[in-house]
N, CA, C and O atoms as CSV, one atom per row, in Angstrom:
chain,resi,resn,atom,element,x,y,z
A,1,MET,N,N,103.641,134.500,-80.975
A,1,MET,CA,C,104.847,134.127,-80.262
A,1,MET,C,C,104.495,133.224,-79.089
A,1,MET,O,O,103.419,133.330,-78.500
A,2,LYS,N,N,105.419,132.341,-78.767
A,2,LYS,CA,C,105.200,131.437,-77.640
A,2,LYS,C,C,105.380,132.182,-76.323
A,2,LYS,O,O,106.232,133.061,-76.199
A,3,LYS,N,N,104.575,131.817,-75.359
A,3,LYS,CA,C,104.673,132.427,-74.040
A,3,LYS,C,C,105.572,131.587,-73.149
A,3,LYS,O,O,105.700,130.377,-73.338
A,4,ASP,N,N,106.193,132.239,-72.177
A,4,ASP,CA,C,107.010,131.598,-71.134
A,4,ASP,C,C,108.168,130.783,-71.691
A,4,ASP,O,O,108.469,129.714,-71.160
A,5,ILE,N,N,108.827,131.257,-72.750
A,5,ILE,CA,C,109.999,130.542,-73.262
A,5,ILE,C,C,111.300,131.220,-72.852
A,5,ILE,O,O,112.373,130.638,-73.007
A,6,HIS,N,N,111.219,132.440,-72.333
A,6,HIS,CA,C,112.414,133.160,-71.927
A,6,HIS,C,C,112.730,132.911,-70.451
A,6,HIS,O,O,111.813,132.739,-69.648
A,7,PRO,N,N,114.011,132.890,-70.084
A,7,PRO,CA,C,114.381,132.673,-68.679
A,7,PRO,C,C,113.869,133.798,-67.779
A,7,PRO,O,O,113.752,134.948,-68.203
A,8,LYS,N,N,113.574,133.451,-66.563
A,8,LYS,CA,C,113.045,134.423,-65.601
A,8,LYS,C,C,114.128,135.332,-65.022
A,8,LYS,O,O,113.843,136.464,-64.631
A,9,ASN,N,N,115.379,134.838,-64.964
A,9,ASN,CA,C,116.437,135.608,-64.307
A,9,ASN,C,C,117.278,136.425,-65.296
A,9,ASN,O,O,118.445,136.695,-65.013
A,10,ASN,N,N,116.727,136.824,-66.434
A,10,ASN,CA,C,117.438,137.647,-67.402
A,10,ASN,C,C,117.527,139.073,-66.862
A,10,ASN,O,O,116.506,139.727,-66.648
A,11,ARG,N,N,118.766,139.557,-66.640
A,11,ARG,CA,C,118.963,140.897,-66.092
A,11,ARG,C,C,120.306,141.423,-66.569
A,11,ARG,O,O,121.096,140.677,-67.149
A,12,TYR,N,N,120.573,142.715,-66.328
A,12,TYR,CA,C,121.854,143.299,-66.715
A,12,TYR,C,C,122.947,142.809,-65.770
A,12,TYR,O,O,122.766,142.762,-64.553
A,13,VAL,N,N,124.100,142.443,-66.367
A,13,VAL,CA,C,125.253,141.947,-65.612
A,13,VAL,C,C,126.500,142.643,-66.152
A,13,VAL,O,O,126.631,142.850,-67.358
A,14,ILE,N,N,127.413,143.001,-65.252
A,14,ILE,CA,C,128.697,143.566,-65.658
A,14,ILE,C,C,129.676,142.408,-65.846
A,14,ILE,O,O,129.902,141.625,-64.924
A,15,PHE,N,N,130.251,142.306,-67.032
A,15,PHE,CA,C,131.311,141.340,-67.298
A,15,PHE,C,C,132.628,142.093,-67.257
A,15,PHE,O,O,132.816,143.062,-67.993
A,16,GLU,N,N,133.555,141.645,-66.387
A,16,GLU,CA,C,134.844,142.319,-66.242
A,16,GLU,C,C,135.963,141.400,-66.698
A,16,GLU,O,O,136.045,140.246,-66.276
A,17,ASP,N,N,136.832,141.923,-67.570
A,17,ASP,CA,C,137.977,141.181,-68.082
A,17,ASP,C,C,139.094,141.223,-67.042
A,17,ASP,O,O,139.549,142.303,-66.666
A,18,ASN,N,N,139.539,140.051,-66.573
A,18,ASN,CA,C,140.581,139.997,-65.544
A,18,ASN,C,C,141.927,140.501,-66.037
A,18,ASN,O,O,142.714,141.009,-65.238
A,19,SER,N,N,142.219,140.377,-67.329
A,19,SER,CA,C,143.546,140.732,-67.817
A,19,SER,C,C,143.746,142.234,-67.996
A,19,SER,O,O,144.869,142.716,-67.844
A,20,ASN,N,N,142.693,142.990,-68.313
A,20,ASN,CA,C,142.898,144.424,-68.517
A,20,ASN,C,C,141.860,145.313,-67.824
A,20,ASN,O,O,141.949,146.537,-67.913
A,21,GLY,N,N,140.898,144.732,-67.152
A,21,GLY,CA,C,139.929,145.513,-66.390
A,21,GLY,C,C,138.776,146.090,-67.195
A,21,GLY,O,O,137.958,146.830,-66.647
A,22,ALA,N,N,138.691,145.772,-68.482
A,22,ALA,CA,C,137.585,146.286,-69.306
A,22,ALA,C,C,136.264,145.712,-68.793
A,22,ALA,O,O,136.199,144.560,-68.366
A,23,GLN,N,N,135.221,146.528,-68.844
A,23,GLN,CA,C,133.914,146.101,-68.359
A,23,GLN,C,C,132.863,146.296,-69.435
A,23,GLN,O,O,132.925,147.245,-70.217
A,24,PHE,N,N,131.882,145.374,-69.470
A,24,PHE,CA,C,130.778,145.416,-70.410
A,24,PHE,C,C,129.492,145.168,-69.639
A,24,PHE,O,O,129.442,144.278,-68.790
A,25,LEU,N,N,128.463,145.934,-69.918
A,25,LEU,CA,C,127.154,145.756,-69.293
A,25,LEU,C,C,126.220,145.151,-70.330
A,25,LEU,O,O,125.882,145.800,-71.320
A,26,VAL,N,N,125.801,143.902,-70.104
A,26,VAL,CA,C,124.948,143.195,-71.064
A,26,VAL,C,C,123.865,142.414,-70.321
A,26,VAL,O,O,123.990,142.132,-69.129
A,27,LEU,N,N,122.811,142.073,-71.042
A,27,LEU,CA,C,121.780,141.208,-70.472
A,27,LEU,C,C,122.300,139.782,-70.416
A,27,LEU,O,O,122.886,139.294,-71.382
A,28,SER,N,N,122.090,139.112,-69.291
A,28,SER,CA,C,122.587,137.755,-69.130
A,28,SER,C,C,121.782,137.018,-68.065
A,28,SER,O,O,121.083,137.628,-67.256
A,29,THR,N,N,121.899,135.695,-68.087
A,29,THR,CA,C,121.276,134.857,-67.063
A,29,THR,C,C,122.330,134.164,-66.201
A,29,THR,O,O,121.999,133.277,-65.415
A,30,VAL,N,N,123.595,134.561,-66.341
A,30,VAL,CA,C,124.686,133.924,-65.607
A,30,VAL,C,C,124.507,134.155,-64.098
A,30,VAL,O,O,124.069,135.222,-63.669
A,31,ASN,N,N,124.852,133.139,-63.309
A,31,ASN,CA,C,124.787,133.254,-61.847
A,31,ASN,C,C,126.044,133.932,-61.332
A,31,ASN,O,O,127.151,133.578,-61.738
A,32,THR,N,N,125.885,134.899,-60.444
A,32,THR,CA,C,127.016,135.642,-59.891
A,32,THR,C,C,126.904,135.741,-58.382
A,32,THR,O,O,125.827,135.573,-57.809
A,33,LYS,N,N,128.039,136.018,-57.746
A,33,LYS,CA,C,128.062,136.210,-56.297
A,33,LYS,C,C,128.499,137.626,-55.938
A,33,LYS,O,O,128.253,138.091,-54.825
A,34,GLU,N,N,129.150,138.313,-56.883
A,34,GLU,CA,C,129.670,139.655,-56.629
A,34,GLU,C,C,128.773,140.706,-57.278
A,34,GLU,O,O,127.989,140.409,-58.180
A,35,THR,N,N,128.909,141.939,-56.797
A,35,THR,CA,C,128.234,143.077,-57.422
A,35,THR,C,C,129.241,144.201,-57.586
A,35,THR,O,O,130.263,144.236,-56.901
A,36,ALA,N,N,128.946,145.125,-58.502
A,36,ALA,CA,C,129.810,146.285,-58.727
A,36,ALA,C,C,128.950,147.435,-59.230
A,36,ALA,O,O,127.846,147.231,-59.735
A,37,LYS,N,N,129.481,148.657,-59.080
A,37,LYS,CA,C,128.760,149.840,-59.566
A,37,LYS,C,C,129.159,150.107,-61.003
A,37,LYS,O,O,130.330,149.995,-61.367
A,38,TRP,N,N,128.175,150.462,-61.816
A,38,TRP,CA,C,128.388,150.823,-63.209
A,38,TRP,C,C,128.486,152.338,-63.301
A,38,TRP,O,O,128.288,153.022,-62.297
A,39,THR,N,N,128.779,152.872,-64.453
A,39,THR,CA,C,128.965,154.316,-64.627
A,39,THR,C,C,127.695,155.119,-64.369
A,39,THR,O,O,127.766,156.323,-64.122
A,40,ASP,N,N,126.546,154.473,-64.423
A,40,ASP,CA,C,125.289,155.177,-64.137
A,40,ASP,C,C,125.002,155.282,-62.640
A,40,ASP,O,O,123.989,155.856,-62.240
A,41,GLY,N,N,125.900,154.724,-61.807
A,41,GLY,CA,C,125.747,154.788,-60.368
A,41,GLY,C,C,124.956,153.639,-59.767
A,41,GLY,O,O,124.897,153.502,-58.545
A,42,LYS,N,N,124.349,152.812,-60.607
A,42,LYS,CA,C,123.579,151.668,-60.115
A,42,LYS,C,C,124.500,150.476,-59.879
A,42,LYS,O,O,125.568,150.365,-60.482
A,43,GLU,N,N,124.064,149.593,-58.994
A,43,GLU,CA,C,124.825,148.386,-58.688
A,43,GLU,C,C,124.236,147.205,-59.461
A,43,GLU,O,O,123.025,146.986,-59.463
A,44,TYR,N,N,125.125,146.447,-60.120
A,44,TYR,CA,C,124.722,145.304,-60.930
A,44,TYR,C,C,125.522,144.074,-60.512
A,44,TYR,O,O,126.586,144.214,-59.910
A,45,PRO,N,N,125.032,142.869,-60.818
A,45,PRO,CA,C,125.830,141.660,-60.589
A,45,PRO,C,C,127.097,141.716,-61.431
A,45,PRO,O,O,127.084,142.245,-62.543
A,46,LEU,N,N,128.199,141.166,-60.900
A,46,LEU,CA,C,129.499,141.191,-61.574
A,46,LEU,C,C,129.951,139.767,-61.869
A,46,LEU,O,O,129.895,138.899,-60.998
A,47,PHE,N,N,130.406,139.529,-63.118
A,47,PHE,CA,C,130.943,138.239,-63.507
A,47,PHE,C,C,132.302,138.482,-64.147
A,47,PHE,O,O,132.417,139.254,-65.098
A,48,ARG,N,N,133.338,137.817,-63.620
A,48,ARG,CA,C,134.705,138.006,-64.117
A,48,ARG,C,C,135.029,136.952,-65.184
A,48,ARG,O,O,134.709,135.773,-65.030
A,49,VAL,N,N,135.675,137.408,-66.274
A,49,VAL,CA,C,136.064,136.517,-67.366
A,49,VAL,C,C,137.569,136.637,-67.599
A,49,VAL,O,O,138.165,137.680,-67.328
A,50,GLU,N,N,138.178,135.560,-68.105
A,50,GLU,CA,C,139.622,135.553,-68.371
A,50,GLU,C,C,139.954,136.301,-69.655
A,50,GLU,O,O,140.953,137.018,-69.712
A,51,ILE,N,N,139.134,136.143,-70.679
A,51,ILE,CA,C,139.390,136.770,-71.974
A,51,ILE,C,C,138.083,137.351,-72.504
A,51,ILE,O,O,137.028,136.723,-72.416
A,52,SER,N,N,138.172,138.552,-73.051
A,52,SER,CA,C,137.020,139.183,-73.701
A,52,SER,C,C,137.501,139.785,-75.018
A,52,SER,O,O,138.667,139.641,-75.384
A,53,SER,N,N,136.610,140.451,-75.717
A,53,SER,CA,C,137.009,141.089,-76.969
A,53,SER,C,C,138.027,142.205,-76.734
A,53,SER,O,O,138.733,142.597,-77.663
A,54,ALA,N,N,138.113,142.718,-75.511
A,54,ALA,CA,C,139.062,143.775,-75.196
A,54,ALA,C,C,140.480,143.249,-74.994
A,54,ALA,O,O,141.430,144.031,-75.014
A,55,SER,N,N,140.644,141.933,-74.799
A,55,SER,CA,C,141.979,141.395,-74.564
A,55,SER,C,C,142.355,140.251,-75.508
A,55,SER,O,O,143.509,139.821,-75.515
A,56,HIS,N,N,141.414,139.754,-76.298
A,56,HIS,CA,C,141.707,138.630,-77.193
A,56,HIS,C,C,142.548,139.111,-78.375
A,56,HIS,O,O,142.227,140.136,-78.977
A,57,PRO,N,N,143.621,138.388,-78.720
A,57,PRO,CA,C,144.507,138.812,-79.813
A,57,PRO,C,C,143.793,139.006,-81.151
A,57,PRO,O,O,144.194,139.872,-81.929
A,58,PHE,N,N,142.769,138.241,-81.438
A,58,PHE,CA,C,142.053,138.387,-82.708
A,58,PHE,C,C,141.399,139.759,-82.810
A,58,PHE,O,O,141.421,140.373,-83.877
A,59,PHE,N,N,140.824,140.245,-81.729
A,59,PHE,CA,C,140.122,141.527,-81.750
A,59,PHE,C,C,141.052,142.710,-81.544
A,59,PHE,O,O,140.786,143.795,-82.062
A,60,THR,N,N,142.141,142.527,-80.795
A,60,THR,CA,C,143.045,143.636,-80.504
A,60,THR,C,C,144.150,143.777,-81.536
A,60,THR,O,O,144.741,144.851,-81.655
A,61,GLY,N,N,144.446,142.718,-82.287
A,61,GLY,CA,C,145.520,142.776,-83.277
A,61,GLY,C,C,146.899,142.638,-82.674
A,61,GLY,O,O,147.894,142.869,-83.361
A,62,THR,N,N,146.985,142.271,-81.418
A,62,THR,CA,C,148.270,142.082,-80.752
A,62,THR,C,C,148.405,140.633,-80.335
A,62,THR,O,O,147.413,139.950,-80.081
A,63,GLU,N,N,149.625,140.179,-80.268
A,63,GLU,CA,C,149.873,138.805,-79.838
A,63,GLU,C,C,150.584,138.838,-78.504
A,63,GLU,O,O,151.582,139.542,-78.348
A,64,LYS,N,N,150.088,138.095,-77.552
A,64,LYS,CA,C,150.679,138.028,-76.230
A,64,LYS,C,C,151.037,136.576,-75.949
A,64,LYS,O,O,150.174,135.700,-75.999
A,65,VAL,N,N,152.310,136.320,-75.655
A,65,VAL,CA,C,152.744,134.960,-75.370
A,65,VAL,C,C,152.775,134.771,-73.864
A,65,VAL,O,O,153.474,135.494,-73.154
A,66,LEU,N,N,152.021,133.806,-73.382
A,66,LEU,CA,C,152.029,133.479,-71.966
A,66,LEU,C,C,152.840,132.207,-71.792
A,66,LEU,O,O,152.319,131.103,-71.955
A,67,ASP,N,N,154.111,132.362,-71.462
A,67,ASP,CA,C,155.007,131.224,-71.350
A,67,ASP,C,C,155.538,131.178,-69.926
A,67,ASP,O,O,156.617,131.696,-69.639
A,68,THR,N,N,154.780,130.560,-69.045
A,68,THR,CA,C,155.182,130.530,-67.647
A,68,THR,C,C,156.128,129.389,-67.332
A,68,THR,O,O,156.828,129.428,-66.319
A,69,ALA,N,N,156.160,128.382,-68.176
A,69,ALA,CA,C,156.994,127.209,-67.878
A,69,ALA,C,C,158.203,127.106,-68.794
A,69,ALA,O,O,158.895,126.089,-68.758
A,70,GLY,N,N,158.492,128.120,-69.621
A,70,GLY,CA,C,159.651,128.084,-70.502
A,70,GLY,C,C,159.475,127.152,-71.681
A,70,GLY,O,O,160.465,126.667,-72.230
A,71,ARG,N,N,158.257,126.891,-72.080
A,71,ARG,CA,C,157.998,125.945,-73.169
A,71,ARG,C,C,158.552,126.429,-74.495
A,71,ARG,O,O,159.069,125.632,-75.278
A,72,VAL,N,N,158.452,127.719,-74.759
A,72,VAL,CA,C,158.937,128.252,-76.029
A,72,VAL,C,C,160.448,128.100,-76.126
A,72,VAL,O,O,160.964,127.700,-77.170
A,73,ASP,N,N,161.163,128.414,-75.051
A,73,ASP,CA,C,162.622,128.277,-75.058
A,73,ASP,C,C,163.039,126.831,-75.266
A,73,ASP,O,O,163.970,126.557,-76.024
A,74,ARG,N,N,162.362,125.906,-74.603
A,74,ARG,CA,C,162.703,124.489,-74.778
A,74,ARG,C,C,162.446,124.036,-76.201
A,74,ARG,O,O,163.227,123.266,-76.759
A,75,PHE,N,N,161.341,124.513,-76.801
A,75,PHE,CA,C,161.037,124.150,-78.179
A,75,PHE,C,C,162.096,124.697,-79.131
A,75,PHE,O,O,162.557,123.988,-80.025
A,76,LYS,N,N,162.480,125.952,-78.941
A,76,LYS,CA,C,163.503,126.552,-79.815
A,76,LYS,C,C,164.830,125.813,-79.671
A,76,LYS,O,O,165.541,125.631,-80.660
A,77,LYS,N,N,165.175,125.388,-78.464
A,77,LYS,CA,C,166.415,124.654,-78.250
A,77,LYS,C,C,166.370,123.311,-78.966
A,77,LYS,O,O,167.336,122.927,-79.626
A,78,ARG,N,N,165.243,122.584,-78.842
A,78,ARG,CA,C,165.089,121.299,-79.532
A,78,ARG,C,C,165.111,121.470,-81.046
A,78,ARG,O,O,165.691,120.653,-81.762
A,79,ALA,N,N,164.476,122.536,-81.528
A,79,ALA,CA,C,164.425,122.779,-82.969
A,79,ALA,C,C,165.811,123.097,-83.514
A,79,ALA,O,O,166.163,122.655,-84.607
A,80,SER,N,N,166.603,123.862,-82.758
A,80,SER,CA,C,167.952,124.171,-83.238
A,80,SER,C,C,168.843,122.940,-83.226
A,80,SER,O,O,169.689,122.787,-84.107
A,81,LEU,N,N,168.671,122.053,-82.242
A,81,LEU,CA,C,169.452,120.823,-82.196
A,81,LEU,C,C,169.044,119.868,-83.323
A,81,LEU,O,O,169.892,119.161,-83.867
A,82,ALA,N,N,167.793,119.842,-83.667
A,82,ALA,CA,C,167.295,118.959,-84.726
A,82,ALA,C,C,167.758,119.435,-86.096
A,82,ALA,O,O,167.900,118.631,-87.018
A,83,GLY,N,N,167.993,120.727,-86.235
A,83,GLY,CA,C,168.408,121.281,-87.519
A,83,GLY,C,C,169.877,121.098,-87.819
A,83,GLY,O,O,170.306,121.387,-88.936
A,84,LYS,N,N,170.671,120.627,-86.865
A,84,LYS,CA,C,172.128,120.470,-87.061
A,84,LYS,C,C,172.462,119.162,-87.688
A,84,LYS,O,O,173.635,118.870,-87.921
């Protein structure tokens, strides 16, 4: 095996899903500024993510529509007018 091919800063990091609060402890080299305590009582670097397997529709089997600007309603209105 080749020597010195792995990153030096590989360590355990907590990844936290912002949408539902799920946490995962995995080995990573990601740079972080925050820390948090894990269930074992130790403190680890914390990295926040927008979507994880705990909140992604493909893995959860649920569909969540994020329509903050009313895009779906405008589309349905245009579609109904086009169908007349």
